N, C-alpha and C positions, 0 to 999 in steps of 0.2 A: 181543773178547778173552776166550776161555773160560778161566776161572781154576780150574776143578776138573775132574777126570776123570769125575765122576759127575753133573754138571749135565745134566738131561735135555733142556733146551730150548736151542735156538740163539738167537743175537741176534734173528734175524728172527722166530722163534716167540714170543719174549718181547715184542717190539714189536707183533706182531699180536694178542697177547692183551690188550694195553692197551686202555683205554676213553677215548680222547681226548675232551676237552670241545669244544663248538662254538668256533670260533676267536674269535667275538665275546666269549665269556666270558673267554678268555685275554687279549684286548686290554683288557677292562674292568678286569682286575687292575692295569693300568698307567695307567688313566684315559684310554685311547684310545677315542674315541666310535665307535659302530657305523658312522656315515656315512664314517669315515676308513678303514674296513676293506674292501678289495676282495677278495672271496672267490675263491679258486681251489679250489673244493670246500669241504667242511665244516670241514676241519682245517688249512688253510693259506691265507695271504692276503698281499697286498701292501698297503702303507700309502700313503694319499694324500699327494702331495708338499706340499700345503698344511699338513697336520698335521705332516709331517716338519720343515718349515721352522720351525714354531712350537716344536716339541720341542727342536730343536737350539739355538734361541736361549735355552732355559731350562735347558741342560745344567748339572747340579749334582751328579750321583751320583759315587760313588767307584769308580774303575776298578781292577779286579784282573786281573793278567796271569797266565795259567797256561802254563807252559812245561815242559821236560823235559830229562833227560839225553840223551846221544847215543843214537839209536835202535838197537836190536838185534833179531834174530829172536825173542828171548825175550819181547818186548813190554813197553811202559811204560804205556800207557793215558792219554795226555794229554787227548784229547777226552772220554773216559769220565769222567776226573776233573773236567774243566771242567763237565760236566753234573751230576755228583754233588755238586760244591761248590755249584752254583747251587741244586739241590734242597735241600741242607743249610742254606744261608743262608735260604731260604724257611721251612724248618722251625723255625729259631730266631727267626723273626719279622721278617726283613728283607724289604723290597720290592725284588725282585731281577729282573734280566733277564740272559740269557745271549747272547753274541754269538759265532757260529761262522762258518767259511767253508762255502760249498757244496762238496760232494764233486765230484771230477773223475771222468769215466768212464774215464780212462786207468788209474789204479790200481784202480778198482772191477772192471774186467775183466782187470787184470793180476795183480800179486802182493800188493798191500797190502790190497785189499778196500775197503769203504766207509768213511765217516767221519762217522757219526752217533752215535758213542758205542758202548757195549756193555753187555750184561747188563741190569740194571735201572736203568742210567743212560744213557738214550738220548733223542734227539729223534725225534719221530714226526710224520707217517708215514715210517718209516725207509726203506722200499723206494722211495717216491716221491722223497724227498730225495736218495737215492743215485743215482737214475737221472735222469729229465728235469726233475724238480721243477717250477719255474714257467717253464722255458725260457730262463733268463738266459744260460746258457753258449752256447746256440744263437744268441742275438742277438749276443753278443760275437764269436763265430766268424764270423757273417755280416758284421758291421761290419768285422772284420779283412780278410776276403776281398773285400769290396766295394772297400776301398782298394787292394788288390793288383790287382783288375781295372781300376780307374780309372788306375792307373799304366801298365799295359801298353796300355790303350786310348789314353792320351795319346800314347804313343810311336808306336802304329800310325797315328794320324791326324796325323802330321807332327812331333810332338815339339817344340812351340814353346818349351818350357822348356829344351831341349837336355839332357835327362836322359841321362847315360851309362849304358847298360844294364849295363855291367860293374860299376857302382858303386851299383846299387840294393840297399839293405840291408833293405827291407821284405819279410818272408816271409809266406807263407800259413799258416793255422792250422787245426787240428781237435782236438777234445777226445777223442782216442784215442791210445794208444801204437802207433806204426807206424814202425819204424826204416827201412823202405823209402822213406819220404818225406823223410828227412833231406836228401838231395841229389837233385834232379831236374833235368830240362831242360824248359823251356816254350817255346812259340812255334814249334813244328815245323810243317812243311807251309806252308799259305798264311795262317797266323795271325799272322805278324809275324816279327821277328828272333829266332832261337833264342838263349836265354841260360840260364845256370845259375840255379836257384832252390831252394827248400826249404820245409819245413813246420816250425813250432814247435807244440808242444802248446798249446792255447788258454790254459791256466792259466799259461803262461810268456810270453804275448804282452804287448806294451806296452798294448794296449787293455784287457786285463784289469787291469793295474796302474793305468791311468788311471781306469777304472770304479771301482776301490776307493779311490782317493785323491781323487777329485773331490768337492766339497762342495755343488754345485748343478748344474742343467742348464746354466746359463751357464758355470760353471767347466769342466764336462765338454766343452762345445763348444770352449771356448778351448784346453783341453789337447789335444783331438783335432787342432785346427788346427796346434799346435806340433810334431806328430810329424815327425821327419826321415825321409824315405823313401829318401834316397840323395843323390847329388851330380851336378852337371852336368859336362860335359867340362872345364870350367874350374875344377872342384873347389869350386863353391859348393854349400852344403847346400840341399836342396829340401824345403819344408814341405808337409804335406798340405793346408794352406789355399790354397796356390798351385794346387792341382788342384780347388779348390772342393769338397773332399770332406767337410769337417767338419760341414756342415749335415746331409747325408744320413746320416752315421755317427751323429750325435746322434739323428736320427729313428729309426734302428734300435734304439738303446739306451734310448729314452725310457721305455718301460714297464718294461724290465728294471731300470732305475735305481731304481725304487721298492723300498725294503727289504722283505724277506720276513719274515713272522711265523709261527712254528709253536709247538710246545710240547714239553716233556719228558713222559715217562711219568707223572710226578707233577704235570703241568699247570703247570709253571713256564714263563713266556714265554721264547721263544728267537728271536732275530733271526739268520737264516741267509742271508748275502748276500755275494756275491763269493767268489773262491776261488783266489788266486794261490799257486802252489807256493812253499815256503820255501827249497828248495835252488837254484832257478834264478830265482825272483822274490822279492817281498818278504813273502809268506807270512802275510798278515793279512786279516781280513774288511773290509768296506767302512767307510770313515770315516763315511759317511752313516748306516749302521746303528748304529755305535758311539755317535756323537753323539746320535742319536735316543734310544737306550737310556739314555744319561746324562741325558736330559731328562725321562724318565718313571720311572726307577728310582733307588733310593738306592744300590744296589750293582749294578755291571755286571761280569760275569765273562766274560773273553774269552781265547781261546787264540791262540798264534802257532806256526806249523808247525815240526815236527822239533825238534831240540835247541835249547837256549838260544843256542848259538853262531851259529845261523842265524835262526830265526824271531824269537826275542826280541831279538836285536841289531838286526834290521831293523825290528821293531815300535817299538823305542825310538829308533833313529837315523834312521829314515825316516818312519814313520807318525806317531809322537808329535811329531817335529820339525815336520812339515808341518802337522799338524792342531791343534797347540797342546795336546795331551793330556798329562796328568801322572798316571801310575799311582800308586796309594796303597800297593800291596804286590804281591809276586810269589810264585807257588807253583811249585816245581820238583818234577816228578813223577818218581819212580823206582820200580823193583821190585827185590826181592832177586835174582830170576832174572837181570835185566839187569845188575845190578852184578857178579854172578858171571861173566857172559860177558865184561864189561870186565876182570875179573880173570883171564881166561884159561881159563875152564871151557867145554868144548864144549856145544852145546845138548842133546846126549843125556844129559849128566850133571848137569843143573841141578836135579834133584829131590833130590839128596843134600846134606846139610848141609856147608857149606864156608865157615867163618868167615874163613879166611885169604884166600880168593878175594874175599869180600865186602869185606874191608878194602882189598885191592889195587884192586878195581874202583871203590871209593868215591872214588878219586882223580878219576874223571870227574865224579862228583857235586860234589865239593869245588870243582873249577874252575868249573862252571856256577854254583854258589852265589856264589863270590867274584867272578865276572864280573858278575853282576847287582848285587852290592853296589857295584861301580865306577860304576854308574849312579845311586847314591844310593837304592836301593830296599831296604826291609826284606823279608826272604825267609823262607818257611817251606817245609819239605820234606814232600810227600805221598808216603808209602810205600804204593803200591798193593798190596794184600794178595793173596797166593796161598796155598793151603792147604799147600803144601810148605815155606813159610817157617818158620824156627824162631826161638825167643826169642833165642838167642845171636846169630843173624845180624842180627836187628833191633837188638839191643843194640850191635853193632859200628857200625851206621849212626848210632845215637844218639850214640855216643862221638865219632865224627868230627864230626858236626854240632854237638855240644856245644863242641868246640874253636873253632867259628866263632860260637858264641852264637846258633845257629839251632835252632828247635824242629822236631821230627819227629812227624808224626801218621800212624799206621797207619790206612788207609782201606779200608772194605769196601763201597763204594758199588756195585760191580759186582754183588754178591750181594744187598745190602740196600737199594739206592737211597740217597736222601738221608740216611736214618737211619744209614748206615754212614760218614758223613763229617761229622757234627755237630761233632766235636772240631776238625777242620780248619777248619770254618766259624767257630767261635768264635775260633780263633787269628787267622784272616784278618781278622775284624771288629775284634779287638783291635789288630792292627797298623795297619789302615786308619784307625781312629779315634784312634790315638795321635799322629798328626801328625808321625811321625819321617821320613816319605818326603821326600827332597830330590832329586827327579829332575833329572838333567842328562844330555845326550847324551855319548857317548864322545869325540867330537871336534868342534871348532868348524867352522862352514860355510866359513870363509875359509881353512882348511887346504888345501894343494895336494892334488890327487886321489891322486897316488902316495903321499903321506904319510898320507892317510886309509886307503888300502889297507894300508900297513905298520902303522899303529896297530892296526887290527882284527886283523891277523895276529899281532902280538906280544902285544897285551893280551888278546885273546879266544881265539886259537888256541894260544897258547904257542909260537909260531914264533920262530926266530932272526932270520929276514929273509924278504923276498920276492924272487923272480927274475922280472922283467918281460921277456917276449919283445920283441925289437927292434921288430917291427911294432906290438905293443901300446903300447910306450913312445912310438912316433911318434904314435899316435892320442891318447894322453893329452896329449902336448905340443900337438897341434892343438886338442883340447878346451879346454885352458887358454887358448890364444891366442884362441879364439873366444868366451870369456866363460862357459864352462860349469864352470869350476873350483870354483864355490861349491856345486855339487850334491853331495848325499850319494852314497855308493857302495853298490851292491847286490851283495854277494858271491854268486857262483854256484859252489858246490863240493859235494862229496859230503856227505851228511847223516850218514854213519856214523862219521865221525872228525873230531877237531879238525884233522887234517892233510888232505891231498888223497888219501891212500891209504885206501880204504874198509876195508881189513883191519887198520888200525892203531888198535886200540881203546884204552880207558883214557884217560890224559891225557899224550900224547906231548909232548915239549919239544925245542927246538933244531932243529926241522925247517925246511925252506925251502918256502914256498908259491909254486908256479909260476903266474904270470899269463900265460895264452896269448893272451888277446884281451880287448878292451873294446868295449862297445856303448853308444851314446848313446840314452837314452830321454827325450828332451826334453819330451815331453808328460807323461809320468809324473813327471818331475823328478828323475831319478837316472841314474847311470852304472852299467851292468851290467858286472861284472868276472868273466870266465870263468876259473876256476882248475882246473888238472889236466885230467882227462878228462871233466868234466861235460858232458852233452848236454842241449839244449833240446827234443829230441823223444825221449822214452824208447822202449824196445822192450818187447815182451812176454816173460815168462819161458818156459822150456821147457814148463811146464804152466800156462797162464794160467787165472785164476779163471773166465774166460768159459766154459770147458768144463764147469763145474759149475752154471751159472746157467740157469734155464729157467722155464717157466710151466706150472702144473698145469691140470687139467681145469676148475677153477673160476676160472681167470684170475689166480691168485695167483702172484707171483714166488717162485721157489724157489732155494736155493743161494747167496743173497746174504749176505755177512758184513760 
């Protein structure tokens, strides 16, 4: 996220100019012995599962959640702030680790770009992390597609389970945006009975969710076996374990399941592991990495994808509920530019001072802050600085947050690294050590599924009600009848608005949230709720970022942002 017009270096140039320390030195900061560090080159590694198990058992650190306002084309900088805050906590003397998701190739080659931070607040090696990294996503995609192949192979060789081809719900997956694969036909020619199928992007797959929520190899295998792949002709749900698939899937994921360790430009340890999208999945890094970090650091700074209505809600209602995590504080990231867009200013006019638009757009920030307070969390606002920001605009944000008794810190970590976020770090430490956090999920597990959906819509999105399509209502009733009503719900909707209309910015109220479909992710342990027009396989924009990416004569990646 370039924050000035005169900055001569791009993100990748800044990252390339960094001088990373050997990964063993980064591990040593957290007391991780060299024999537990499995090198993938000099600056990235996986950790031995034996060490991970012992670290998880000793988990004691304070967990800090970084989230943001609803994203806009103006930019917010949530991952950049997560990295900057981690560096700043280290600067004020804290033993700290950062936990991030692995970037997906879909947005990297599409419109959003990479997800390793920006400016002088990045994890490195930035280009490797944004591309193939340690191969985790390839393993997840292979496991997903092995299960798909086993399903069709079982039908081809006689279909002893009597699987109804019309009721197969398991889709293939790949980690790229390709709208042509949303709906396809498989089994043509002599390959078996033709049927409709489709692809999800890997980061929206249930195996990605399982990978990120499992706590051990045994738990991983058990969850993979619980995957519901479809129904028989008599409408009985069929599990992956009935195809004897879960052992092979676990074998494919075994090495990927080890958490990855890298570092920031300032040599702060960073666990980068797992990568579910937050608009169509649960949007958090792996439980295994988070719990490991909590066992070796006093402070663990993690991010949840997109705005707090999506990533943070799922982090709190799904990940924390399942893993027994309890955050000590939450940071909401905003920019003056983004608030002006939420206040109605077009992107072309964001450079001019407009206090009225900031006040209007601050309604979006206010709702995200008050939503997090409903979970019992103390909140601080990080105002990510741009050179076009004015004192009057920042004062307008402080006034609004003052009404909520929430501190605001202007942060300059993009330009200055951790030194530009020490004020934020001191406030986060104060909140975390005050003991005022009283975390609780938004809804109880025994609430009916439709009521959970309505609670999120009303309490988090500001909606008047939900409108469940008849087919979705029938599925919800069947899930309740089959004993899945205790599961949390994973809302899939546009990230750009509290509503399902991506063009409706600010803090809309009184809208209806349309629920068009629901999907059971029994292995992951939640029910996916598809709202509005959200797709589980994105498409590329008119001018994809892939057109600008290349390799120079020295073999270095160019054009990556």
